[in-house]
C-alpha positions as CSV (number, residue, x, y, z in Angstrom):
1,M,-32.5,10.4,34.0
2,I,-35.6,8.8,35.3
3,F,-33.8,7.7,38.5
4,F,-32.6,11.3,39.0
5,L,-36.2,12.6,38.6
6,I,-37.7,10.1,41.0
7,G,-35.0,11.0,43.6
8,L,-35.5,14.7,43.1
9,F,-39.3,14.7,43.3
10,S,-39.4,12.3,46.3
11,T,-36.8,14.2,48.4
12,I,-38.3,17.6,47.7
13,I,-41.6,16.4,49.0
14,G,-40.0,14.4,51.8
15,S,-37.9,17.3,53.0
16,I,-40.9,19.7,53.0
17,V,-43.3,17.6,55.0
18,G,-40.9,15.3,56.9
19,I,-41.8,11.9,55.4
20,G,-38.3,11.2,54.1
21,G,-39.1,10.2,50.5
22,G,-38.6,6.5,50.8
23,L,-42.4,6.0,50.6
24,I,-42.2,7.1,47.0
25,I,-38.8,5.9,46.0
26,R,-39.1,2.2,47.1
27,P,-42.4,1.5,45.3
28,A,-41.2,3.4,42.2
29,L,-38.0,1.3,42.0
30,A,-39.8,-1.9,42.6
31,A,-42.3,-1.1,39.9
32,M,-39.4,-0.6,37.5
33,G,-38.1,-4.1,38.3
34,A,-35.5,-3.4,41.0
35,A,-35.1,-6.2,43.5
36,K,-36.6,-5.5,46.9
37,S,-33.2,-5.5,48.6
38,L,-31.8,-3.1,46.0
39,A,-34.9,-0.8,46.2
40,S,-34.7,-0.8,50.0
41,F,-30.9,0.0,50.2
42,T,-31.2,2.7,47.5
43,S,-34.1,4.3,49.1
44,S,-32.3,4.4,52.5
45,I,-29.1,5.9,51.1
46,V,-31.0,8.5,49.1
47,V,-33.2,9.5,52.2
48,L,-30.0,9.7,54.4
49,S,-28.4,12.0,51.8
50,M,-31.5,14.2,51.8
51,S,-31.9,14.3,55.6
52,I,-28.2,15.3,56.0
53,V,-28.6,18.2,53.6
54,T,-31.9,19.2,55.1
55,L,-30.6,19.2,58.7
56,I,-27.5,21.2,57.7
57,T,-29.8,23.8,56.2
58,Y,-32.0,24.0,59.3
59,I,-28.9,24.3,61.6
60,R,-27.5,27.1,59.4
61,K,-30.8,28.8,59.6
62,K,-30.9,28.3,63.4
63,V,-34.1,26.4,63.3
64,H,-34.9,25.1,66.7
65,I,-34.8,21.3,67.0
66,K,-35.7,19.5,70.2
67,I,-32.6,17.3,70.2
68,K,-33.2,15.5,73.6
69,K,-36.8,14.5,72.8
70,I,-35.8,13.4,69.3
71,L,-33.0,11.3,70.5
72,I,-35.3,9.5,72.9
73,L,-37.9,9.0,70.2
74,A,-35.3,7.9,67.6
75,S,-33.8,5.4,70.1
76,G,-37.2,3.8,70.6
77,S,-37.9,3.9,66.8
78,I,-34.7,2.0,66.1
79,I,-35.6,-0.7,68.5
80,G,-39.2,-0.8,67.3
81,G,-38.0,-1.1,63.7
82,F,-36.1,-4.2,64.5
83,L,-39.0,-5.7,66.4
84,G,-41.5,-4.8,63.7
85,G,-39.2,-6.2,61.0
86,T,-39.0,-9.5,62.9
87,L,-42.8,-9.9,62.8
88,L,-42.9,-9.7,59.0
89,K,-42.1,-13.4,58.5
90,Y,-45.0,-14.4,60.6
91,V,-47.7,-12.4,58.8
92,N,-49.3,-12.8,55.4
93,E,-48.1,-10.2,52.9
94,N,-51.6,-9.4,51.7
95,F,-52.7,-8.6,55.2
96,I,-49.7,-6.3,55.7
97,D,-50.6,-4.4,52.5
98,K,-54.2,-4.0,53.6
99,A,-53.2,-3.0,57.2
100,Y,-50.9,-0.4,55.8
101,I,-53.7,1.3,53.9
102,F,-55.8,1.3,57.0
103,M,-53.0,2.9,59.1
104,L,-52.3,5.5,56.4
105,I,-56.0,6.4,56.4
106,L,-55.8,7.0,60.2
107,V,-52.7,9.2,59.6
108,L,-54.6,11.1,56.9
109,L,-57.5,11.7,59.3
110,S,-55.2,12.8,62.1
111,V,-53.8,15.5,60.0
112,V,-57.0,16.6,58.3
113,Y,-58.7,17.0,61.7
114,R,-55.6,17.9,63.6
115,N,-57.1,21.1,65.0
116,K,-60.1,19.2,66.4
117,I,-58.2,16.4,68.1
118,P,-57.1,17.1,71.7
119,K,-53.3,17.4,71.8
120,I,-51.3,15.3,74.3
121,N,-47.9,16.7,75.1
122,I,-45.9,13.7,76.4
123,K,-43.1,14.8,78.7
124,N,-42.2,11.6,80.5
125,P,-39.0,10.2,78.9
126,F,-40.1,6.6,79.3
127,L,-43.4,7.3,77.5
128,Q,-41.5,9.1,74.8
129,F,-39.3,6.1,74.3
130,F,-42.3,3.8,74.3
131,T,-44.0,6.0,71.7
132,G,-40.9,5.7,69.6
133,I,-41.0,1.9,69.8
134,I,-44.6,1.9,68.6
135,T,-43.8,4.3,65.7
136,G,-40.7,2.4,64.7
137,G,-42.5,-0.9,65.1
138,L,-45.1,0.2,62.6
139,S,-42.3,1.3,60.2
140,G,-40.5,-1.9,60.5
141,F,-43.6,-4.1,60.2
142,F,-44.8,-2.4,57.1
143,G,-41.2,-2.2,55.7
144,I,-41.8,0.9,53.7
145,G,-40.9,3.9,55.9
146,G,-42.5,5.5,58.9
147,G,-42.4,9.2,58.0
148,P,-46.2,9.7,58.1
149,F,-46.4,7.9,61.4
150,Q,-43.7,10.1,62.9
151,V,-45.4,13.3,61.8
152,S,-48.8,12.2,63.0
153,T,-47.3,11.1,66.3
154,L,-45.5,14.4,66.8
155,I,-48.7,16.3,66.2
156,I,-51.0,14.3,68.4
157,F,-48.8,13.1,71.2
158,F,-46.2,15.9,71.4
159,G,-48.4,19.0,70.7
160,L,-46.5,20.2,67.6
161,D,-48.0,21.9,64.6
162,I,-47.3,20.2,61.3
163,K,-44.5,22.6,60.4
164,E,-42.6,21.8,63.6
165,A,-43.3,18.1,63.2
166,S,-41.9,18.0,59.7
167,V,-38.6,19.4,61.0
168,D,-38.3,17.0,64.0
169,S,-39.4,14.1,61.8
170,I,-36.4,14.7,59.4
171,F,-34.0,14.4,62.4
172,I,-35.6,11.1,63.5
173,T,-35.5,9.9,59.9
174,F,-31.8,10.7,59.8
175,L,-31.0,8.6,62.9
176,T,-33.3,5.6,62.0
177,T,-32.0,5.5,58.4
178,I,-28.4,5.1,59.6
179,S,-29.7,2.1,61.6
180,S,-31.4,0.7,58.5
181,L,-28.3,1.1,56.3
182,F,-26.2,-0.6,58.9
183,K,-28.6,-3.6,58.9
184,Y,-28.6,-3.7,55.0
185,T,-24.8,-3.6,54.9
186,L,-24.4,-6.4,57.4
187,N,-26.8,-8.5,55.3
188,G,-24.7,-7.8,52.1
189,Y,-27.2,-5.4,50.4
190,A,-24.8,-2.5,49.9
191,D,-25.4,-2.0,46.1
192,F,-24.8,1.6,44.9
193,S,-25.7,0.9,41.2
194,L,-28.8,3.0,41.4
195,A,-27.8,5.3,44.3
196,V,-25.1,7.0,42.2
197,Y,-27.8,8.5,40.0
198,M,-30.1,9.4,42.8
199,I,-27.8,10.8,45.5
200,P,-27.1,14.1,43.6
201,A,-30.9,14.4,43.2
202,A,-31.3,13.9,47.0
203,I,-28.8,16.6,47.8
204,L,-30.6,19.0,45.5
205,G,-34.0,17.9,46.8
206,G,-32.9,18.4,50.4
207,L,-31.8,22.0,49.6
208,I,-35.0,22.9,47.7
209,G,-37.3,21.2,50.2
210,S,-35.8,22.6,53.3
211,R,-35.9,26.1,51.9
212,L,-39.5,25.7,50.8
213,N,-40.4,24.4,54.2
214,R,-39.2,27.7,55.8
215,K,-41.0,29.9,53.3
216,I,-44.4,28.3,53.0
217,N,-47.0,28.4,55.8
218,E,-48.4,25.5,57.9
219,K,-51.6,25.3,55.8
220,K,-49.7,24.6,52.6
221,I,-47.4,22.1,54.3
222,A,-50.4,20.3,55.6
223,L,-51.9,20.3,52.0
224,I,-48.7,18.8,50.6
225,F,-48.6,16.2,53.4
226,I,-52.3,15.2,52.8
227,S,-51.8,15.0,49.1
228,S,-48.7,12.8,49.5
229,V,-50.5,10.4,51.9
230,I,-53.5,10.2,49.5
231,F,-51.1,9.4,46.7
232,I,-49.4,6.6,48.8
233,I,-52.8,5.2,49.7
234,L,-53.8,5.1,46.0
235,V,-50.6,3.3,45.1
236,Q,-51.0,0.8,47.9
237,T,-54.6,0.2,46.9
238,Y,-53.5,-0.5,43.3
239,I,-50.9,-3.0,44.6
240,V,-53.5,-4.8,46.6
241,I,-56.2,-5.1,43.9
242,T,-53.8,-6.1,41.0
């Protein structure tokens, strides 16, 4: 039951604000004693399930999704994810944990002060691809999900409001998660022992979260996003000091 509840809570929040849900699932499973590989694979398969349901809901509701731009960003993010993951073995884990907190604080500030920060609407496909590499690189380097980075990037560098960014971020998450699952499967980490309990929760969470995203206004979505990032910062801080 606890796995179902973790999956449900994480995917509802993830679907609403576009951060996926893996940021909550992976640390939660690790805290309960799951091996890192099992926690990572389970998180990815749960987030993929949620993103599929969320995207189907958006498509049925005819929500506009900038497919071309997202495909370019996602392609860069996939490459960046592999590059960032490669750097992990060369960097001290304690440094990674502290750097992650610093980056999340920047993400938090970018959303809190989003209306005061000059917007840059990148239209050059090469720059869009390069931006995806940077975002994906951060995700791969920190190894815990790049949803907050994606949302922040879409707001600052692509001129979207947070509600639009949350929708586009889910599409990017869908594509990058497929890549992550492919990598885990090749490495022999395809273990569904926890996923069987959490996938039904992810389906329900995707349905609830996507509907709430369409019903609540931008200010409330921003509040949920900010609260989620603060929670993640507190969890990461606890990990660093214990």
